[in-house]
N, C-alpha and C positions, 0 to 999 in steps of 0.2 A: 504494500500500500504506500509506504513512504517513497519507494523508488518511483512508482507511477506518478505520485503527486509532484515529486521533485523534478522529474523529467517534463511534466506538463508545465511547471513553472519555468523551466529552462527553455522550453519551446515557445511559450506564449508571453510570459511576463517579462523575462529578462531582456529580450530584444526591444520590447517597448520601453523599458526603463533605460536601456542604453541609448535609444533614440532620443528620449526626453533629455537625458543628461548631455548628450552631444549637441542637441539643438540649443540648449540653454547656454552651454559653455563655448561651443565652436561655431554655432550658426547653422544655416540650412544644411541638410544632408546632400552631399555632392553627387552621389550615385556614380561612382567611377571617377573619371578625370574631369569631365565638364560639369559645371554647375547648371543643373536643370531646374527651371522654376516649378515644375510639377512633382519634384521629388518630395515624398512624404513618408509616413510610417509604413504604408503598404509597399513602397519601393524598397525600404529596408528589409521588410519581411521577405519579399521576393528574393533579394540578394542573399539574405541569411539562409533561407531554405535551399537556394541554389548552391551555396557554399557547403551545406550539409551533404548534398548529393555529390559534390566535387571533393568531398573528404578534406576540407580545409580544417586544420587543427584549431584555429581561432573560433570557428563556429561550434565545433564539438566541445571545446572548453566551456563555452557559454551554456550549452545544453547540460553537461554533467556537473557544472559548477555548483548548483544548489544541492545536489546529492552529496558531493564531496564535502561541502560546508556542513551539512547536517551530520554526516558521519564524523567529521572532526569535532563538532560540538558534543556529540554523544560520547566520543572517546575521551574528551577532556572531562566531561561529567563523570564518567566511570572512574577515571584516574583520581579525581577529587574525592569521590566517595570512598575509595580505597585508602586514602590518606588519613 
């Protein structure tokens, strides 16, 4: 259950958060090399899922990131309980 929810967050929520953070700090999403006026969140999702199928490591890190983070938190909690 945890793996499924973490992967769902990695596939849907994380790209949206990355888009919002980048939009706030860096400006509009450039979609490759040329700045396109119609680039938006859906363009980022398209590029993100395309990167998953092309096996880009950066896209896969975004997908598995929430699960790795939850595993790390659980491991730290377990260690602190043992102390």
